[in-house]
C-alpha positions in Angstrom: 38.7 -2.3 41.0 35.5 -2.4 38.9 34.8 1.2 39.8 38.2 2.3 38.7 38.0 0.3 35.5 34.6 1.7 34.7 35.8 5.2 35.2 38.7 4.6 32.7 36.5 3.1 30.0 36.4 5.3 26.9 33.1 6.7 25.7 31.7 5.9 22.3 30.7 8.7 20.0 29.1 8.1 16.6 30.3 10.8 14.2 28.8 11.9 10.8 31.7 14.1 9.6 35.0 12.6 8.7 36.9 15.2 10.8 35.1 13.9 13.9 35.8 10.2 13.8 39.0 8.1 14.0 37.5 4.7 13.1 35.3 4.0 10.0 32.6 1.4 9.8 34.0 -0.8 7.1 33.3 -4.3 5.7 35.8 -7.1 5.8 37.7 -7.4 2.6 36.9 -11.1 2.2 33.2 -10.4 2.6 33.4 -7.5 0.1 35.0 -9.8 -2.5 32.2 -12.3 -2.0 29.5 -9.6 -2.2 31.0 -8.3 -5.5 29.9 -11.6 -7.2 26.4 -11.6 -5.8 23.0 -10.3 -7.0 21.6 -7.5 -4.8 18.1 -8.2 -3.7 16.4 -5.4 -1.7 13.4 -6.3 0.4 10.6 -4.1 1.8 9.9 -4.4 5.5 6.5 -6.0 4.7 8.3 -8.7 2.7 10.7 -9.3 5.6 7.9 -9.7 8.1 5.9 -12.1 5.9 9.0 -14.2 5.2 9.9 -14.4 8.9 6.4 -15.4 9.9 6.3 -18.2 7.2 2.5 -18.6 7.7 2.0 -19.9 4.1 3.7 -22.2 1.7 4.9 -19.5 -0.7 6.7 -17.7 2.2 8.4 -20.9 3.3 9.5 -21.7 -0.3 10.9 -18.2 -0.9 12.9 -18.3 2.4 14.3 -21.7 1.5 15.4 -20.5 -1.9 16.9 -17.3 -0.5 18.9 -19.2 2.1 20.2 -21.6 -0.5 21.2 -18.8 -2.9 22.8 -16.9 0.0 24.8 -19.9 1.1 25.9 -20.5 -2.5 27.1 -16.8 -2.5 24.7 -16.0 -5.3 22.6 -13.2 -3.6 22.5 -11.1 -0.5 19.6 -9.0 0.8 21.1 -5.8 2.2 19.3 -3.9 4.9 18.6 -0.2 4.7 18.1 2.4 7.4 14.4 2.5 6.8 14.0 -1.3 7.2 16.1 -1.2 10.4 13.9 1.7 11.7 10.8 -0.2 10.9 12.1 -3.4 12.4 12.6 -1.5 15.6 8.9 -0.7 15.8 8.2 -4.4 16.5 8.2 -6.2 19.8 8.5 -9.6 21.4 9.0 -12.7 19.3 8.3 -11.0 16.0 11.1 -8.5 16.6 13.8 -11.1 17.2 12.6 -13.6 14.6 12.6 -11.0 11.9 15.9 -9.6 13.0 17.6 -13.0 12.9 16.3 -13.7 9.3 17.4 -10.2 8.2 20.8 -10.7 9.7 21.2 -14.0 8.0 20.2 -13.0 4.5 21.9 -9.6 4.6 25.2 -11.0 5.9 24.8 -8.2 8.5 25.3 -5.7 5.7 23.3 -2.5 5.2 23.2 0.4 2.8 24.7 3.4 4.3 22.4 6.3 5.1 21.3 8.5 2.3 23.2 11.4 3.8 26.4 9.3 3.5 25.6 8.3 -0.1 24.9 11.9 -1.1 28.2 13.0 0.4 30.1 10.3 -1.4 28.4 10.9 -4.7 29.4 14.6 -4.6 33.0 13.6 -3.7 32.9 11.3 -6.8 31.7 14.1 -9.0 34.2 16.6 -7.8 36.9 13.9 -8.5 35.6 13.7 -12.0 35.8 17.4 -12.5 39.4 17.5 -11.3 40.6 14.4 -13.2 38.2 13.9 -16.1 37.7 10.3 -14.9 34.4 9.2 -13.3 34.4 6.4 -10.7 31.0 5.2 -9.5 30.7 4.4 -5.8 32.3 1.1 -4.9 30.5 -1.6 -2.8 32.6 -0.5 0.2 31.2 3.0 -0.2 27.6 2.0 -0.7 27.5 -0.7 2.0 28.8 -1.1 5.5 28.3 -3.3 8.7 25.0 -2.8 10.5 26.1 0.1 12.6 27.1 2.1 9.5 23.4 3.0 9.0 23.8 5.4 11.9 27.1 7.0 11.0 30.2 6.4 8.8 32.5 6.1 11.8 33.1 6.6 15.5 35.6 7.7 18.0 36.4 6.6 21.5 36.9 9.6 23.9 38.9 9.0 27.0 40.7 5.9 25.8 43.9 5.3 27.7 47.1 3.5 27.0 46.8 1.9 30.5 44.1 -0.3 29.2 45.0 -1.3 25.6 43.3 -4.7 25.9 40.1 -3.0 26.9 40.3 -0.5 23.9 41.0 -3.4 21.6 38.0 -5.4 22.8 35.7 -2.3 22.5 36.8 -1.7 18.9 36.3 -5.4 18.0 32.8 -5.4 19.6 31.7 -2.2 17.9 32.8 -3.3 14.4 31.3 -6.8 14.7 28.0 -6.0 16.3 25.2 -8.1 14.8 21.7 -6.9 14.0 20.1 -9.4 16.4 22.4 -8.3 19.2 21.7 -4.6 18.4 17.9 -5.0 18.7 18.2 -7.0 21.9 20.4 -4.2 23.4 17.7 -1.6 22.5 14.7 -3.7 23.4 11.1 -3.6 22.2 9.6 -0.8 20.1 12.9 1.2 20.1 12.3 2.9 16.8 13.3 6.6 17.0 10.8 9.5 16.7 9.6 10.4 13.2 12.4 12.2 11.3 11.7 15.9 10.8 14.3 16.6 8.1 11.6 16.8 5.4 8.0 18.1 5.8 6.6 16.1 3.1 3.0 17.2 3.2 3.7 20.9 3.0 6.3 20.5 0.3 4.0 18.2 -1.7 1.3 20.8 -1.5 3.6 23.6 -2.7 4.7 21.4 -5.5 1.1 20.7 -6.6 0.3 24.4 -6.4 3.3 25.2 -8.6 3.1 22.3 -11.0 -0.5 21.4 -11.2 -0.8 17.9 -12.8 2.5 18.3 -14.8 5.0 15.7 -13.7 7.7 17.6 -15.7 7.1 20.8 -13.7 6.9 18.8 -10.5 10.3 17.1 -11.3 11.8 20.5 -12.0 10.5 21.9 -8.7 12.0 18.9 -6.8 15.3 19.3 -8.7 15.6 22.9 -7.5 14.9 21.8 -3.9 17.5 19.1 -4.0 20.1 21.4 -5.6 19.5 24.1 -3.0 19.3 21.9 0.1 21.8 19.1 -0.7 24.0 19.6 -3.8 25.1 23.2 -3.5 25.9 23.0 0.3 27.9 19.9 -0.2 29.8 21.4 -3.2 30.6 24.5 -1.2 31.7 22.7 1.9 34.0 20.4 0.0 35.4 23.1 -2.3 36.4 25.3 0.6 38.4 22.4 2.0 40.5 22.2 -1.1 43.6 24.2 -1.9 43.2 27.3 -4.0 44.4 25.7 -7.2 41.8 23.0 -7.1 39.1 25.4 -6.0 39.8 27.5 -9.1 39.8 24.4 -11.3 36.4 23.3 -9.9 34.8 26.6 -10.5 36.2 26.7 -14.0 34.9 23.2 -14.8 31.5 23.9 -13.4 31.2 26.9 -15.8 31.8 24.5 -18.7 29.2 21.9 -17.8 26.3 21.3 -20.2 23.3 23.4 -19.2 19.7 22.7 -19.6 18.3 24.4 -22.6 15.0 25.0 -20.9 16.2 26.1 -17.4 19.8 27.2 -18.0 21.3 25.2 -15.1 23.8 22.4 -14.9 22.0 20.4 -12.1 20.4 18.0 -14.6 23.9 17.1 -15.9 25.2 16.6 -12.4 22.3 14.3 -11.5 23.5 11.9 -14.3 26.6 11.2 -12.1 24.8 11.0 -8.7 22.3 8.0 -8.7 21.0 8.4 -5.1 20.6 12.2 -5.4 18.9 11.7 -8.8 16.6 9.0 -7.4 15.6 11.3 -4.6 14.4 13.8 -7.2 12.3 11.1 -8.9 10.9 9.6 -5.7 9.8 12.9 -4.1 8.4 14.0 -7.5 6.1 11.0 -8.1 5.2 10.7 -4.4 4.4 14.4 -4.0 1.8 14.3 -6.7 -0.3 11.8 -4.7 -2.8 14.0 -2.9 -3.8 11.3 -0.5 -0.5 11.1 1.4 0.4 13.0 4.5 3.3 13.1 7.0 3.5 9.6 8.3 6.3 7.3 9.4 5.4 4.6 6.9 5.3 7.0 3.9 8.7 8.4 5.0 10.2 5.0 5.2 8.7 3.9 1.9 10.1 6.9 0.1 13.6 6.4 1.5 13.6 2.7 0.6 12.5 3.4 -3.0 15.5 5.8 -3.4 17.8 2.9 -2.6 15.8 0.6 -5.0 16.0 3.0 -7.9 19.7 3.9 -7.5 21.6 0.9 -6.3 19.5 -2.4 -6.0 19.5 -5.2 -8.5 16.0 -6.6 -7.7 13.5 -4.9 -5.4 10.6 -6.8 -3.8 7.7 -5.1 -2.1 4.1 -6.1 -1.4 3.1 -2.6 -0.4 0.4 -1.2 -2.8 1.6 2.4 -2.5 5.2 1.4 -3.3 3.9 -0.5 -6.3 2.0 2.5 -7.6 5.2 4.7 -7.2 7.3 2.2 -9.1 4.7 2.3 -12.0 5.1 6.1 -12.2 8.8 6.2 -12.0 10.9 7.2 -15.1 12.4 3.9 -16.1 15.6 3.7 -18.1 17.1 6.9 -16.6 19.3 5.3 -13.9 22.6 3.5 -14.1 21.3 0.5 -12.0 17.5 0.4 -12.3 15.8 -2.6 -10.7 13.7 -5.6 -11.4 10.5 -5.1 -9.4 8.6 -8.0 -7.8 5.3 -6.9 -6.3 4.3 -10.2 -4.7 6.0 -13.3 -3.2 5.0 -15.3 -6.2 6.8 -12.8 -8.5 9.8 -12.9 -6.2 9.8 -16.7 -6.3 9.8 -16.7 -10.1 12.6 -14.1 -10.1 14.8 -16.2 -7.8 14.6 -19.1 -10.3 16.4 -16.9 -12.8 19.4 -16.4 -10.6 22.2 -18.9 -11.2 
């Protein structure tokens, strides 16, 4: 019987394109309503580890305050793909202790991947072009349950009406999986290989060759890369999926967008409506000017996390010196939801006292 049942079990496929999945990873409506009233506090992996170890009085005090504020529905500390990847580099007791604290303070909520945010931001901008009304991304669009860091949705291939109870159990299990359960399933040191989507060292060298020490030229160089590799392909993909009337309206509207006096392009105007894409330009600009950095996992994760911090966090806490140096270089005041930065546990402790 078990062999027959096993052969009938559907297979899970994570899917990145909406056309490929039937079930979206979404947060419960009651949790979303609660999160909408809370302060967003993004923590770097180094902060998570120090808090979970609780080897000093300040770490214990901060954890106690965070737990009380979370239980009072005043804050939540969302995860991010980079913090989950770095968590999965750990092993043994440290892995599970850190995972349990992260799960508790995050409410098992994570930022969606940058690719998902980029896609949604372009959707939002196209909607603005068609309607004249701009709608920033909602909490449900920015955040999802822990599995949403991998993909926006999934499908079950081979599901059968003969086993509806099995299908229902599988859906429930997938949607409700906890971070601590997830890392136990994967085991020690399960972090995937270094992402190869961005050759940071070679791109940074080309930027420095082109821009010298000019941060303005470096920012323009990075803007062109983002436009070519992300914005234009997404625009074209989504435009081609529209009816002819809407396609013509989009093209017409794009022609009327304000253009940079210096460069004659509209990308600078578009970036005003796409916080994560805009933050990517800024982060890769300021990090690329640092001649000491090379291709490394830690640098990749730090860059990604800083994009979330600049675009969508309320308070960002990190005790990494390189992240602190990047924050000091970033162009403050240019983003819809810039962050308060705490560069030590003492600074984070003081910031928590301001949350009521």
